[in-house]
C-alpha positions in Angstrom: 65.3 151.9 149.0 66.8 148.6 147.8 66.4 145.4 149.8 68.8 142.5 149.4 67.9 139.2 151.1 70.5 136.6 151.8 68.4 133.5 152.4 69.9 130.1 153.4 69.8 127.4 150.8 66.4 125.7 150.3 66.0 122.7 152.7 63.3 120.2 153.4 61.2 120.8 156.5 58.6 118.3 157.9 55.7 119.9 159.7 54.0 118.4 162.7 50.7 117.8 160.9 52.6 116.0 158.1 54.4 113.8 160.6 51.0 112.8 162.2 49.7 111.9 158.8 52.8 109.8 158.1 52.4 107.9 161.3 48.7 107.2 160.7 49.7 105.9 157.3 52.2 103.5 158.8 49.7 102.3 161.4 47.2 101.7 158.6 49.8 99.8 156.6 50.5 97.6 159.7 47.1 96.0 159.1 48.4 95.0 155.7 51.7 93.6 157.1 54.0 96.2 155.6 54.6 98.4 158.6 58.2 97.4 159.3 59.7 98.4 156.0 57.8 101.6 156.1 59.0 102.3 159.6 62.6 101.9 158.6 62.0 104.2 155.6 60.5 106.8 158.0 63.5 106.6 160.3 65.9 107.2 157.4 63.8 110.1 156.1 63.7 111.8 159.5 67.4 111.4 160.0 67.9 113.3 156.7 65.3 116.0 157.3 66.3 116.7 160.9 69.7 118.3 160.2 68.2 120.3 157.3 65.5 121.6 159.5 68.0 122.6 162.1 69.9 124.7 159.6 66.7 126.6 158.7 66.1 127.8 162.2 68.0 131.1 162.0 66.9 134.6 162.7 67.3 137.3 159.9 68.6 140.7 160.9 67.7 143.8 158.9 70.9 145.7 158.2 70.9 149.3 156.9 73.9 150.6 155.0 74.9 153.8 153.3 76.8 154.9 150.2 80.3 155.3 151.7 82.6 153.4 149.3 84.9 151.5 149.9 83.3 150.8 153.4 79.7 150.3 152.4 78.0 150.7 149.1 75.6 149.2 146.6 77.2 147.4 143.6 75.9 147.7 140.1 74.1 144.3 140.6 72.3 145.7 143.6 74.3 143.7 146.1 75.6 145.2 149.3 79.4 145.5 149.1 82.3 147.0 150.9 84.9 146.3 153.6 82.5 146.9 156.5 79.8 144.9 154.7 82.0 141.8 154.4 83.0 142.1 158.0 79.3 142.3 158.9 78.6 139.1 156.9 81.5 137.3 158.6 80.4 138.3 162.1 76.7 137.5 161.5 77.6 134.1 160.1 79.7 133.3 163.1 76.9 134.5 165.4 74.4 132.4 163.6 72.3 135.1 161.9 71.2 135.6 158.3 71.1 139.2 156.9 68.7 141.3 154.9 70.5 144.4 153.6 68.7 147.7 153.0 70.3 150.5 151.0 69.3 153.7 152.6 70.0 157.5 152.7 71.5 158.4 156.0 68.4 160.3 157.3 66.3 157.2 156.6 68.9 154.9 158.3 68.7 157.1 161.4 64.9 157.1 161.4 64.8 153.3 161.0 67.3 152.8 163.9 65.0 155.0 166.1 61.8 153.2 165.1 63.0 149.6 164.5 62.9 149.6 160.7 66.4 148.1 160.8 68.1 146.1 163.5 71.7 147.1 163.0 73.8 149.6 161.1 77.5 149.1 160.3 78.4 152.7 161.1 80.0 155.0 163.7 79.8 155.7 167.4 78.6 158.9 169.1 76.1 160.1 166.5 74.1 163.0 168.2 70.9 162.2 166.3 70.9 158.7 167.7 71.6 159.5 171.4 69.7 157.2 173.7 68.2 155.4 170.7 70.9 152.8 170.0 73.4 150.4 171.5 76.9 150.4 170.1 79.2 147.4 169.9 82.1 147.3 172.3 84.2 146.0 169.4 85.5 148.6 166.8 87.2 147.1 163.8 88.7 150.5 162.6 88.4 154.2 163.0 86.6 156.7 160.8 88.1 160.1 160.0 86.3 163.1 158.6 88.9 165.4 156.9 89.1 168.8 155.3 90.7 168.2 152.0 92.6 171.1 150.3 94.6 171.4 147.1 98.2 172.4 147.0 97.9 176.1 147.7 95.3 175.8 150.4 96.5 176.8 153.9 96.6 174.0 156.6 93.5 173.6 158.8 94.6 173.4 162.4 91.7 175.3 164.0 88.0 175.9 163.2 88.9 179.6 162.6 91.0 178.4 159.6 87.6 177.7 157.9 86.2 181.1 158.5 85.7 183.0 155.2 86.2 179.8 153.2 83.9 177.8 150.9 83.4 174.2 152.0 82.2 171.4 149.7 79.9 169.0 151.6 78.5 165.7 150.3 74.7 165.9 149.9 72.7 163.5 152.1 75.4 163.3 154.8 75.2 164.9 158.2 79.0 164.9 158.4 78.9 163.7 162.0 76.5 166.4 162.8 78.6 169.2 161.4 76.4 170.2 158.5 74.0 172.3 160.6 76.9 173.9 162.5 78.6 174.9 159.2 75.4 176.1 157.6 74.5 178.3 160.5 78.0 179.9 160.5 77.6 183.2 158.6 81.3 183.5 157.7 81.4 180.0 156.0 79.9 179.3 152.6 78.6 175.7 152.1 78.0 174.1 148.7 77.1 170.5 148.0 78.4 167.7 145.8 76.2 164.7 145.0 79.0 162.2 146.0 82.6 162.0 147.0 83.8 161.6 143.4 82.0 164.8 142.4 83.3 166.5 145.5 86.9 165.8 144.5 86.2 167.0 141.0 84.7 170.3 142.3 87.7 170.8 144.6 90.2 170.2 141.8 88.3 172.8 139.6 88.5 175.4 142.4 84.7 175.4 143.1 85.6 175.4 146.9 88.5 175.9 149.2 88.1 172.6 151.1 86.2 169.4 150.7 84.7 167.8 153.8 84.8 164.1 153.3 85.6 160.8 154.9 89.2 159.8 154.5 88.6 156.3 153.3 86.0 157.4 150.7 88.1 160.3 149.3 91.2 158.1 149.1 89.2 155.5 147.1 88.3 158.3 144.6 91.9 159.5 144.4 93.1 156.1 143.4 91.1 156.4 140.2 91.3 160.2 139.7 94.5 161.5 141.3 94.7 165.2 142.2 98.3 166.4 142.4 99.1 168.1 145.8 95.8 167.3 147.5 96.2 167.0 151.3 93.8 166.3 154.2 93.5 167.7 157.7 91.6 165.8 160.4 88.4 167.4 161.6 86.9 164.6 163.6 87.5 161.0 164.2 85.0 158.3 165.4 85.1 154.6 166.0 83.5 152.3 163.5 81.0 150.0 165.2 77.9 148.0 164.8 75.0 150.2 166.0 71.9 148.3 167.2 68.4 149.7 167.4 67.0 149.9 171.0 63.5 149.5 169.4 64.5 145.8 169.1 64.0 144.2 172.5 66.9 141.9 171.9 69.4 144.7 171.1 71.6 144.0 174.1 71.7 140.3 173.2 72.5 141.0 169.6 75.3 143.3 170.6 76.9 140.7 172.9 76.6 138.0 170.2 78.2 140.2 167.6 81.0 141.3 170.0 81.7 137.7 171.0 81.6 136.5 167.4 84.1 139.1 166.3 86.4 138.2 169.1 86.3 134.5 168.1 87.1 135.4 164.5 89.9 137.7 165.6 91.4 135.0 167.7 91.4 132.7 164.7 93.0 135.4 162.5 90.0 135.7 160.2 89.3 139.4 160.8 91.5 142.3 162.0 92.5 142.3 165.6 90.1 144.3 167.7 91.2 147.7 168.7 90.6 149.8 171.8 88.1 152.5 171.5 89.7 156.0 171.3 88.2 159.2 172.5 88.7 160.5 169.0 90.0 163.8 167.6 88.0 167.0 167.3 89.3 170.0 165.5 90.1 172.7 168.1 87.5 175.4 168.2 84.9 173.3 166.5 81.5 174.3 167.8 79.4 171.6 169.6 77.2 169.7 167.2 73.5 169.8 168.1 
């Protein structure tokens, strides 16, 4: 687990005990006839320190994120990067929060959301493993699509039965919106794993599987670098991207409202994409219910 902390710039803060000492010093100097110039100096000092102190009073939210480039990922320098990460930074800044990023595998991210190890996850709505454990933002900046990717000669996937008798490549460490257990328990489907989306595309291109189950944005990012002629994708399930807040944090409802309102203000100013209405999402016909 990697932790990235985005602290505000260092500022001067005067504490109450130090202030009392300063006033006592001024009173003592009054007996020596130099209290007035010191008092003026104190006023100037407090006028400078006061605003700096106000900037420092900001809560820090713990943000969990996954390896789903180009949406969220860890750069080579260890910094959290990605389209959704930058949106999260913009919204948090507008809402008045600092962020501490934690790079996590998906199972650990779910665990931390349930137990309060993180405050928020820039992720997706309607995750079965998080039911009754989180609050989702009312704002959704974009949709997420899980697709079945096939090469040129692969038949189209229009129904779950089209996957029967096929070998599916899944990305290790992902729950695939809860589908991993459904697919693994299906005796007529063979499941193999790739360590990441790039390896999954390579395995598909080499004929190691019939279809790759991967997020559309992530696979498209790989294909920009390593094109595969004739590759096509068929939607399996769509969900709304959202900020997911841990109910273990007693301020989760307040945080959600503040993030929603901050996003709406940014959208009105044209600084982030216009907010979109939540959709019910697409589910591949015949797809068994995820546990």
